[in-house]
C-alpha positions as CSV (number, residue, x, y, z in Angstrom):
1,M,67.9,164.0,90.7
2,R,71.3,164.4,92.1
3,S,70.8,167.5,93.6
4,L,67.3,166.4,95.3
5,L,69.4,163.5,96.6
6,L,72.4,165.8,97.7
7,S,69.9,168.2,99.7
8,F,68.0,165.2,101.2
9,I,71.7,164.2,102.5
10,V,72.5,167.4,103.8
11,A,69.3,168.1,105.4
12,S,69.5,164.5,107.1
13,L,73.1,165.5,108.5
14,H,71.9,168.7,109.8
15,C,68.7,167.0,111.9
16,S,70.8,163.9,113.2
17,A,73.6,166.8,114.6
18,Q,74.2,166.3,118.3
19,E,74.7,169.4,120.2
20,S,77.4,169.2,123.2
21,V,78.4,170.7,126.1
22,T,81.8,173.0,125.3
23,S,81.9,174.3,129.1
24,Y,80.4,174.4,132.5
25,W,80.8,175.4,135.9
26,S,78.5,175.8,139.2
27,G,77.9,178.1,142.4
28,A,75.3,179.1,144.2
29,L,75.8,176.3,146.5
30,S,73.2,175.6,149.2
31,P,72.7,172.7,151.4
32,T,69.9,171.3,149.2
33,S,70.8,173.4,145.7
34,I,73.3,174.3,143.3
35,H,72.8,176.5,139.9
36,I,74.8,175.0,137.0
37,R,75.9,177.4,134.0
38,A,77.0,175.3,130.6
39,R,77.4,176.7,127.1
40,L,76.9,174.3,124.1
41,S,77.9,174.4,120.5
42,G,74.5,175.0,119.0
43,P,71.2,176.0,120.2
44,T,68.9,173.4,121.8
45,D,65.7,173.7,123.8
46,S,66.4,170.6,125.8
47,V,69.5,170.2,128.4
48,R,69.3,169.2,131.6
49,V,72.0,167.8,134.4
50,L,71.6,164.6,135.9
51,A,72.9,164.0,139.6
52,C,73.9,161.6,141.9
53,A,75.8,161.0,144.7
54,P,78.1,157.9,145.2
55,P,77.7,154.8,144.3
56,C,75.1,156.8,142.1
57,T,71.9,154.2,142.4
58,E,69.3,157.0,142.0
59,E,69.6,160.2,139.9
60,I,68.4,163.7,140.5
61,A,67.5,165.5,137.4
62,S,67.0,169.2,136.9
63,P,64.1,170.6,134.7
64,Y,64.8,171.2,131.2
65,T,66.0,174.6,129.9
66,V,67.3,176.0,127.0
67,A,70.2,177.2,125.6
68,D,69.7,179.8,122.5
69,P,71.5,182.4,120.6
70,S,70.5,185.4,122.2
71,A,72.7,184.2,125.7
72,D,75.7,182.9,123.7
73,Q,73.7,179.4,124.2
74,V,74.3,179.1,127.7
75,A,71.6,177.0,129.7
76,A,70.9,178.2,133.0
77,I,70.3,175.2,135.3
78,E,69.2,175.0,138.5
79,L,69.4,171.3,140.8
80,T,67.1,171.0,143.7
81,G,66.3,168.4,146.4
82,L,69.5,167.7,147.4
83,Q,70.9,166.1,150.4
84,A,72.6,168.4,152.4
85,G,76.4,167.3,153.8
86,T,76.5,165.3,150.4
87,P,79.3,164.7,147.5
88,Y,77.7,164.7,143.9
89,T,78.8,164.1,140.6
90,Y,76.9,165.6,137.7
91,R,76.4,165.1,133.6
92,F,74.6,166.9,130.9
93,E,71.6,165.6,129.0
94,V,71.1,167.4,125.6
95,N,68.1,166.7,122.9
96,G,67.6,163.1,125.2
97,V,71.6,161.7,124.9
98,Q,73.4,161.8,127.9
99,D,77.3,162.7,127.5
100,A,79.4,160.0,129.1
101,S,82.2,161.0,128.4
102,G,85.2,162.2,131.0
103,T,85.7,165.8,130.2
104,A,81.8,166.2,131.0
105,A,81.3,165.1,134.5
106,G,81.4,167.7,137.4
107,S,81.1,167.1,141.0
108,F,80.2,169.3,144.3
109,T,79.5,168.6,147.6
110,T,76.8,170.1,149.7
111,P,77.2,171.8,153.0
112,A,75.4,170.4,156.0
113,F,73.1,172.4,158.2
114,G,73.4,174.1,161.2
115,T,76.7,173.8,163.0
116,V,79.3,172.4,160.6
117,S,83.3,172.7,159.6
118,F,84.5,173.5,156.4
119,S,86.9,175.3,154.3
120,F,87.4,177.2,151.1
121,V,90.0,179.2,148.9
122,T,90.1,182.9,147.9
123,G,91.6,185.2,145.7
124,S,91.7,187.7,142.9
125,C,93.6,188.8,140.3
126,N,93.9,186.0,137.7
127,G,96.5,186.6,134.9
128,S,96.6,183.1,133.6
129,S,94.0,180.1,133.3
130,S,96.9,178.1,132.9
131,H,98.7,178.8,136.0
132,P,99.4,175.8,138.1
133,V,97.9,177.5,141.1
134,W,94.7,176.3,140.0
135,Q,95.4,173.0,140.5
136,A,97.3,174.1,144.3
137,M,94.0,175.0,145.2
138,L,92.3,171.6,143.9
139,D,94.9,169.8,145.8
140,K,92.9,171.7,149.2
141,D,90.0,170.1,148.0
142,P,87.8,172.8,149.1
143,L,83.7,173.4,149.6
144,F,83.9,176.4,146.9
145,F,86.3,178.9,145.7
146,L,85.3,182.8,146.5
147,S,86.6,184.8,144.1
148,T,87.0,188.8,145.4
149,G,87.5,189.8,141.7
150,D,89.4,190.1,138.2
151,L,88.4,186.8,137.5
152,H,90.0,187.5,133.9
153,Y,92.3,190.7,132.4
154,R,90.4,191.4,129.3
155,D,89.4,195.1,130.0
156,P,85.9,194.6,128.2
157,N,83.9,198.2,127.7
158,S,81.8,198.2,124.8
159,L,78.3,198.6,123.5
160,N,79.3,195.1,122.2
161,I,77.9,192.3,124.2
162,D,80.4,189.7,122.8
163,I,83.3,191.7,124.1
164,H,81.9,190.9,127.9
165,R,81.0,187.2,127.0
166,A,84.3,186.3,125.2
167,P,86.5,186.3,128.8
168,Y,84.3,183.9,130.2
169,R,84.0,181.6,127.1
170,E,87.4,182.0,126.0
171,D,89.7,182.5,129.0
172,V,87.9,181.7,132.4
173,L,86.4,178.1,131.2
174,S,88.6,177.3,128.5
175,F,92.3,176.2,129.5
176,S,93.3,173.9,132.0
177,P,93.9,173.6,134.9
178,M,91.7,176.2,135.1
179,K,88.6,174.7,133.6
180,E,89.4,171.4,136.0
181,F,89.2,173.2,139.0
182,L,85.8,175.1,138.2
183,R,84.4,171.7,137.0
184,A,85.4,170.5,140.6
185,T,84.7,173.4,143.0
186,P,81.5,175.6,142.9
187,I,82.3,179.5,142.7
188,A,81.1,182.5,144.7
189,Y,82.0,185.3,142.8
190,V,81.9,189.4,142.9
191,W,83.6,191.3,140.0
192,D,86.4,193.9,140.5
193,D,87.4,196.7,137.8
194,H,89.0,194.4,134.9
195,D,86.5,192.2,134.8
196,F,83.8,194.4,134.7
197,C,84.9,197.2,132.4
198,G,88.5,197.6,132.5
199,N,91.0,199.1,134.9
200,G,89.6,201.7,137.5
201,S,86.2,201.1,135.9
202,D,83.0,202.5,137.5
203,A,79.2,203.5,137.3
204,S,80.2,205.9,134.8
205,F,81.8,203.2,132.2
206,I,79.4,202.5,128.6
207,G,79.9,198.8,129.2
208,K,78.3,198.3,132.4
209,A,74.9,197.1,130.9
210,N,76.8,194.3,129.0
211,A,79.1,193.4,131.7
212,A,76.0,193.0,133.6
213,R,74.2,190.7,131.0
214,A,77.5,188.9,130.4
215,Y,78.2,188.1,134.2
216,R,74.0,186.9,134.4
217,E,74.5,184.7,131.4
218,Y,77.8,183.2,132.3
219,V,78.1,183.3,135.8
220,P,76.4,181.0,138.6
221,H,75.2,183.3,141.4
222,Y,72.9,183.8,144.2
223,P,70.4,186.1,144.2
224,L,71.3,189.4,143.0
225,H,69.4,192.6,144.2
226,H,70.5,195.6,141.1
227,P,69.9,195.1,137.8
228,I,73.4,196.2,137.1
229,G,75.1,195.5,140.3
230,V,76.2,191.8,141.6
231,H,76.2,192.1,145.4
232,Q,74.6,188.9,147.0
233,S,74.7,186.9,150.0
234,F,74.4,183.7,151.4
235,T,75.1,181.3,154.3
236,I,77.4,178.4,155.1
237,G,77.2,176.7,158.8
238,R,76.9,179.3,160.7
239,V,79.1,182.0,158.3
240,H,77.3,184.5,156.7
241,F,79.3,186.1,153.6
242,I,78.5,189.2,152.0
243,L,79.8,190.2,148.8
244,S,79.7,194.1,147.9
245,D,80.0,195.1,144.2
246,L,82.7,198.1,144.3
247,R,82.7,198.7,140.6
248,S,78.7,199.0,139.3
249,T,77.5,201.7,141.4
250,K,81.0,203.4,142.3
251,T,81.8,206.8,141.8
252,G,84.3,209.5,142.6
253,E,82.2,210.7,145.6
254,E,81.1,207.4,147.0
255,M,82.0,203.6,147.0
256,M,79.0,202.1,146.7
257,S,75.0,203.4,146.4
258,G,73.1,204.4,149.6
259,A,70.9,201.5,148.3
260,Q,73.6,199.1,148.3
261,L,74.9,200.6,151.7
262,S,71.5,200.2,153.2
263,W,71.3,196.1,151.8
264,L,74.9,195.6,153.5
265,L,73.7,196.6,156.7
266,S,70.6,195.0,156.6
267,E,72.8,191.6,155.9
268,M,75.1,192.7,158.7
269,L,72.3,192.8,161.2
270,Y,70.7,189.4,159.8
271,A,73.9,187.8,160.8
272,R,73.9,189.5,164.2
273,D,70.7,188.5,164.9
274,N,70.8,185.4,163.6
275,G,73.9,183.9,165.7
276,L,76.0,184.2,162.4
277,V,79.5,185.2,162.1
278,A,79.6,188.0,159.2
279,A,82.4,187.5,156.2
280,W,82.2,190.9,154.4
281,V,83.8,190.6,151.0
282,T,85.3,193.7,149.3
283,S,87.2,193.4,146.2
284,L,89.5,196.5,147.3
285,T,91.4,196.8,150.6
286,W,89.8,198.4,153.6
287,N,92.7,199.5,155.5
288,S,95.2,201.6,152.9
289,V,95.7,204.9,154.2
290,G,96.2,207.5,151.1
291,Y,96.1,204.8,148.0
292,P,93.9,205.9,145.2
293,E,91.3,202.9,144.2
294,N,90.5,201.5,147.3
295,W,88.7,202.2,150.6
296,A,91.3,205.0,151.3
297,C,90.2,207.1,148.8
298,Q,87.2,207.8,150.0
299,P,87.8,208.2,154.1
300,A,84.5,209.9,155.1
301,E,82.2,206.9,153.9
302,R,84.6,204.5,155.7
303,T,84.6,206.3,158.8
304,A,80.8,206.4,158.8
305,L,80.6,202.9,157.7
306,N,82.9,202.0,160.9
307,D,81.0,203.9,163.4
308,V,77.5,202.3,162.2
309,L,78.6,199.1,163.0
310,F,80.0,199.6,165.9
311,A,76.7,201.3,166.6
312,L,75.2,198.4,165.5
313,G,77.1,195.9,167.7
314,V,78.6,194.4,164.7
315,K,80.9,192.5,166.6
316,D,81.5,189.0,164.8
317,L,82.5,190.1,161.2
318,F,86.0,189.4,159.5
319,I,86.8,191.0,156.1
320,I,88.3,189.2,152.8
321,A,89.8,191.6,150.4
322,G,91.4,191.4,146.6
323,D,92.7,193.9,144.0
324,A,96.3,194.0,146.0
325,H,98.6,191.3,145.1
326,M,99.7,190.4,148.2
327,L,99.0,187.9,151.1
328,A,98.6,190.0,154.6
329,I,96.7,189.3,157.2
330,D,95.7,191.5,160.3
331,D,94.0,190.3,163.7
332,G,91.7,193.6,163.1
333,A,94.1,196.1,165.4
334,N,94.6,198.3,161.7
335,A,91.3,198.1,161.0
336,D,89.1,200.7,163.0
337,F,88.6,203.8,161.2
338,S,85.8,204.9,163.5
339,T,85.4,208.7,164.8
340,A,86.4,207.4,168.4
341,Q,89.2,205.2,167.1
342,D,88.6,203.4,170.5
343,L,89.0,199.3,168.8
344,R,85.3,198.4,170.4
345,Y,85.4,195.4,168.1
346,H,88.6,193.7,166.4
347,Y,87.5,192.9,162.3
348,P,90.4,191.0,161.1
349,I,91.4,191.4,157.5
350,F,92.7,188.7,155.0
351,Q,94.3,190.4,152.0
352,A,94.8,187.4,149.8
353,A,95.7,187.8,145.9
354,A,97.5,187.7,143.2
355,L,96.1,184.2,141.9
356,A,98.4,184.5,138.9
357,R,99.7,188.3,138.9
358,W,102.8,190.2,140.0
359,G,103.0,192.2,143.4
360,S,101.5,195.4,144.2
361,Y,101.3,196.7,147.9
362,K,98.3,199.0,148.3
363,G,98.7,200.3,151.6
364,G,97.7,199.4,155.0
365,Q,99.0,197.9,158.1
366,F,99.1,194.2,158.6
367,N,100.4,192.4,162.0
368,Q,100.1,188.6,161.5
369,G,103.5,188.0,159.3
370,G,104.2,190.8,157.4
371,V,103.1,192.0,153.8
372,F,103.6,189.3,151.3
373,P,103.8,190.7,147.4
374,N,103.9,188.2,144.8
375,P,107.8,188.0,143.9
376,S,107.0,187.4,140.3
377,A,103.7,186.6,138.1
378,A,105.1,182.9,138.0
379,H,104.3,182.6,141.8
380,G,100.6,182.5,142.4
381,Q,99.3,182.9,145.8
382,F,95.9,182.4,147.1
383,G,94.1,182.3,150.5
384,E,92.4,179.4,152.1
385,V,90.1,180.0,155.1
386,V,89.2,176.9,157.6
387,V,86.2,177.2,159.3
388,E,85.9,174.8,162.4
389,D,82.6,175.2,164.5
390,N,82.1,172.6,167.5
391,G,78.5,174.3,168.2
392,F,79.2,177.0,170.0
393,E,82.5,178.7,169.3
394,V,83.7,179.2,165.8
395,C,87.4,179.2,165.3
396,I,88.8,180.3,161.8
397,T,92.3,180.0,160.2
398,F,93.8,182.4,157.4
399,N,96.2,180.2,155.5
400,G,98.3,182.0,153.1
401,W,100.0,180.3,150.1
402,Q,102.1,180.7,147.4
403,T,103.3,178.3,144.6
404,D,106.6,177.9,143.5
405,G,105.9,179.2,140.1
406,V,107.0,175.6,138.3
407,G,104.1,173.3,139.5
408,A,101.1,173.0,142.1
409,E,103.3,172.4,144.9
410,C,103.1,175.4,147.9
411,G,104.2,176.7,151.0
412,L,102.5,178.1,153.9
413,V,103.5,181.8,154.0
414,N,101.1,183.1,156.8
415,S,98.7,181.7,159.1
416,Y,96.5,183.6,161.3
417,T,93.5,181.7,163.9
418,F,90.9,183.7,165.6
419,C,87.7,182.3,167.3
420,R,84.3,184.0,168.3
421,T,80.9,182.7,169.8
422,P,78.0,184.4,167.9
423,G,74.5,184.7,169.8
424,Q,71.9,182.1,168.9
425,I,69.0,180.7,169.8
426,L,69.4,176.7,170.4
427,V,72.5,175.4,171.1
428,G,72.7,171.1,171.1
429,S,74.0,168.0,170.0
430,P,72.4,164.8,168.8
431,Q,72.3,161.9,171.1
432,P,73.0,158.5,170.0
433,S,70.2,156.5,168.6
434,S,70.2,152.7,167.2
435,G,71.0,152.3,164.0
436,D,72.2,155.8,163.6
437,F,68.8,156.2,162.2
438,F,68.5,159.9,162.8
439,S,71.2,162.6,162.5
440,W,70.2,166.3,163.4
441,Y,70.8,169.6,164.5
442,A,69.3,172.4,167.1
443,G,69.9,175.9,165.7
444,E,68.5,179.5,164.5
445,E,66.3,178.1,162.0
446,G,64.4,175.6,164.0
447,L,65.5,171.4,164.5
448,M,67.5,169.9,161.1
449,V,66.2,166.3,161.1
450,R,68.2,163.8,158.8
451,V,66.3,160.4,157.8
452,P,66.6,157.7,155.3
453,D,64.8,158.7,152.0
454,R,62.2,156.2,152.3
455,A,60.9,158.0,155.5
456,T,57.7,160.1,154.5
457,A,57.0,161.5,158.5
458,V,58.5,162.6,161.2
459,E,56.6,163.1,164.6
460,T,58.3,166.2,167.2
461,E,57.5,166.5,170.9
462,V,59.5,169.5,172.5
463,R,59.3,169.7,176.5
464,D,60.7,172.3,178.8
465,A,62.4,171.5,182.0
466,T,59.5,171.1,184.1
467,G,58.2,168.4,181.4
468,R,55.5,171.0,180.2
469,L,54.6,170.3,175.9
470,V,55.7,173.5,174.1
471,L,55.5,171.9,170.7
472,S,53.9,168.9,169.4
473,E,53.7,168.5,165.2
474,R,53.9,165.7,162.8
475,R,55.6,167.2,159.2
476,A,56.5,165.5,156.2
477,A,60.1,164.4,155.5
478,D,61.2,166.0,151.9
479,H,63.8,164.1,150.3
480,G,65.1,162.6,153.9
481,T,65.1,166.3,155.2
482,M,62.6,167.4,158.0
483,H,62.4,171.0,159.2
484,Q,60.6,171.7,162.4
485,P,60.6,175.5,163.3
486,L,60.1,176.0,166.6
487,P,58.0,178.8,168.7
488,L,59.8,181.6,170.6
489,L,61.2,179.8,174.0
490,S,62.5,181.5,177.0
491,A,66.0,180.7,177.7
492,G,66.4,177.2,179.6
493,L,67.1,173.5,179.2
494,Y,64.8,171.4,176.5
495,T,64.2,168.4,175.2
496,A,62.8,167.2,171.8
497,S,61.5,163.8,171.2
498,I,61.4,162.4,167.5
499,R,59.8,159.5,166.1
500,C,59.5,158.3,162.4
501,G,57.8,155.2,162.3
502,S,59.2,152.7,165.5
503,E,62.5,154.7,165.9
504,R,62.7,157.3,168.3
505,S,65.7,159.5,169.6
506,V,66.0,162.2,172.0
507,L,68.0,165.7,171.3
508,R,68.5,167.7,174.5
509,F,69.0,171.6,174.1
510,V,69.9,174.7,175.4
511,A,67.7,178.1,174.2
512,V,69.5,181.5,174.5
513,P,68.4,184.7,174.3
514,K,69.2,186.7,170.9
515,R,71.2,189.8,171.6
């Protein structure tokens, strides 16, 4: 009888045990969605995220998902239906119980559609999750964090999947202030060698499949295009980010596979043809000479790529690089490796590392303030990129920051600003409307109209300069946003009349031919 009673008590305790979220972070940020990865203390088939925009009068819930041992109890959660240009906080609900503790609250801000100014922080080579550089980056209030590789230095290369999971679980997501930074800042991340399969690792390393599996389990990422590789792209405002994977298909003969090169060029053309500035992220330095383990080790491939970019007319491009432990900026004068060496276009380069490692110079010429390797591992370094877009010109500033090695205070090491005027179809600014009922933007994707959540439909009429009607359509508003695609327009001035119920406003815009 006593043993039966004990068994009943143990079974009751097991059944009533509440699993909890032990670590989490967010990424793959867009104007209307975000991805979140959360690791739980035990398996469950009922975990979701509840998000709200201050003052939090209404919550948005993700679908329920699972966290099971086959994925190290990591739940992959996607939140959709978000409002663009809006700050959010989020919490977790596990097995019907919401975690109300302060440590279980994440935050992010969705970017606005179209023309938008924003800033982000970037860096690679993280040797310490407890380094004050993470607080220094958080103090910049970035929209997101662009990691260019070496998010940890565990050098995993194993047929044991847990060897590749452990660095995310035990290093990246477990120590302050890095974990607080990642709970408040979405990530966009491509690996380098130390967080792929170890120093100098490439496609020949035995652990690459497990590196890919652990990345997909743990990392909130944009859509991937290869069963192993992690190259990906996304657009914020009028900047199109292209993240190359220079490890999983790298060999002694090439930096990336032919398939990934084709993908890279297609992404460059997408930016060119859609009025976007391209931001190419290469984990290895582009403009070095005579150094191994970067683009200098494949000079013919680099020249061929440079020649193709010039031939395709890709002119609105800048480069962000990691690996070399230094803050260095070049205006593009030292970035031409084409056959003709005619400097047809300037591709500015921002070399931003190391987050928390000692200094290392890996070649290249930089003309904006020189080369600044970390003075020691105690001094953290990171890059800040500020994008200012007035609807016509996109101006980009590179700021190189260095911490003092003791706290989160940081000083500016170097800075450089350049502007580009990318091609686009529509250029326009919203006209004032009574009560600010509407907010909207005219851009490559058409008309983006914001209305109160209660609005259900929006009527749009577009006329050319002669008054001829070129579009008349009624479309539903989805969570306060209406996207109105436009037909191919001839160059010229147009007027759009927007009506929602009794409210009406007018937008004038210019159609500019594509390049």
